[in-house]
C-alpha positions in Angstrom: -15.5 26.3 -7.7 -15.0 24.9 -11.1 -13.9 21.5 -12.4 -10.2 22.4 -12.0 -10.4 22.8 -8.2 -11.9 19.3 -7.9 -8.9 17.9 -9.8 -6.6 19.9 -7.7 -8.1 18.5 -4.5 -7.7 14.9 -5.9 -4.1 15.7 -6.8 -3.4 17.1 -3.4 -4.9 14.0 -1.7 -2.9 11.7 -4.0 0.4 13.6 -3.2 -0.4 13.5 0.5 -1.1 9.7 0.2 2.2 9.2 -1.7 4.2 11.1 1.0 2.7 8.9 3.8 3.1 5.8 1.7 6.7 6.8 1.0 7.4 7.5 4.7 6.3 4.0 5.7 7.9 2.5 2.6 11.2 4.3 3.3 11.3 3.0 6.9 10.3 -0.5 5.5 13.1 -0.2 3.0 15.6 0.4 5.8 14.2 -2.6 7.8 14.3 -4.8 4.6 17.9 -3.9 3.7 19.0 -4.0 7.3 17.6 -7.4 8.0 18.9 -8.7 4.6 22.4 -7.6 5.4 22.3 -8.8 9.0 21.1 -12.3 7.9 23.7 -12.4 5.2 26.4 -11.4 7.7 25.6 -13.7 10.6 24.4 -16.8 8.7 25.4 -18.9 5.7 22.0 -18.7 4.1 21.9 -18.3 0.3 21.3 -14.7 -0.8 17.6 -15.2 -2.0 16.6 -17.0 1.2 18.1 -14.2 3.3 16.2 -11.7 1.1 12.9 -13.6 1.6 13.4 -13.5 5.4 14.1 -9.7 5.2 11.1 -9.2 2.9 8.7 -11.0 5.3 10.0 -8.9 8.3 9.5 -5.7 6.2 6.0 -6.8 5.2 5.0 -7.2 8.9 6.6 -3.8 9.7 4.9 -2.1 6.7 1.4 -3.5 7.6 1.5 -1.8 10.9 2.8 1.5 9.3 0.2 1.4 6.6 -2.8 0.5 8.8 -2.0 2.9 11.6 -0.3 5.8 9.8 -0.6 6.0 6.0 -4.1 4.6 5.7 -5.5 5.1 9.2 -8.5 7.0 7.7 -9.5 4.2 5.4 -12.2 1.6 5.9 -11.6 -0.6 8.9 -14.7 -2.7 8.8 -13.3 -5.8 7.1 -10.0 -6.6 8.9 -9.9 -10.3 7.8 -10.5 -9.2 4.2 -7.9 -6.5 4.5 -5.3 -8.8 6.0 -5.9 -11.5 3.4 -5.6 -9.1 0.5 -2.5 -7.4 2.1 -0.8 -10.7 2.5 -1.8 -11.8 -1.0 -0.5 -8.6 -2.7 2.6 -8.6 -0.4 3.4 -12.1 -1.5 3.2 -11.0 -5.2 5.5 -8.1 -4.3 7.8 -10.6 -2.6 8.0 -12.7 -5.8 8.7 -9.6 -7.9 11.3 -8.3 -5.5 13.1 -11.6 -5.0 12.6 -12.8 -8.5 14.8 -9.9 -9.7 17.4 -10.8 -7.2 17.2 -14.5 -8.1 17.7 -13.6 -11.8 20.7 -11.4 -11.1 22.3 -13.9 -8.7 21.7 -17.2 -10.4 21.0 -16.1 -14.0 23.9 -13.7 -14.3 26.2 -14.6 -11.4 26.0 -11.2 -9.9 26.3 -12.1 -6.2 28.8 -9.8 -4.6 27.5 -8.0 -1.5 27.3 -4.8 -3.5 25.6 -6.4 -6.5 23.1 -8.2 -4.2 22.2 -5.0 -2.5 21.8 -3.2 -5.8 19.4 -5.8 -7.2 17.6 -6.2 -3.8 17.0 -2.4 -4.0 15.9 -2.5 -7.6 13.5 -5.4 -6.8 12.1 -3.5 -3.9 11.5 -0.5 -6.2 9.7 -2.4 -8.9 7.6 -4.3 -6.3 6.8 -1.0 -4.6 5.0 0.3 -7.7 2.8 -2.8 -7.7 2.2 -2.6 -3.9 1.2 1.1 -4.0 -1.4 0.4 -6.7 -2.7 -2.8 -5.1 -2.8 -1.5 -1.5 -4.6 1.7 -2.3 -7.0 0.0 -4.8 -7.9 -3.2 -3.0 -6.6 -3.4 0.5 -7.0 0.0 2.2 -10.1 1.3 0.4 -11.2 4.9 0.8 -14.2 5.8 2.8 -16.6 8.1 0.9 -15.9 11.7 1.5 -17.8 13.2 4.5 -19.0 16.0 2.3 -20.5 13.7 -0.2 -22.2 11.7 2.5 -23.5 14.8 4.2 -24.8 16.1 0.8 -26.6 12.8 0.1 -28.1 12.8 3.6 -29.4 16.4 3.2 -30.9 15.5 -0.2 -32.6 12.5 1.3 -34.0 14.6 4.2 -35.3 17.3 1.8 -36.9 14.6 -0.4 -38.6 13.1 2.6 -40.1 16.5 3.6 -41.8 17.0 0.2 -45.5 16.2 0.2 -46.6 13.1 -1.6 -49.2 13.3 -4.4 -51.8 11.9 -2.0 -51.0 14.6 0.6 -51.3 17.3 -2.0 -54.9 16.3 -3.0 -56.3 16.4 0.6 
């Protein structure tokens, strides 16, 4: 197989990862918007506070989905590190998402229910790009491919079977 098939394999894995990330993210989007609208409907909280509550609920939901579905095959050895980084990058995403809503609501006065949902959705979209990059790069790190590990192990085994210079002389 040539160089192109290696690139095709990487592309296929990336598409597969994007689909799983999208499935969890899509469910998280529904949770986020559902909680947002529920909180807005049943409380008198300001729009951005309601949004922050919804984002926090969605972050918890998404962690479970990412860890046990989208990235279940990734390294699980450092759960404290993973959770810390997940919360850190999620907090940055929360600021991106709700910063856009804050700007629309208080900067431009766009605070009707429809406008709030549109800007909440746009904020989620922008934050999702950041989250995808940061989660796959820093939080849910890939485990080396089994084939690469097996290849390295067989090379080491073959190397250890070669006679040393001292053994050749005797």
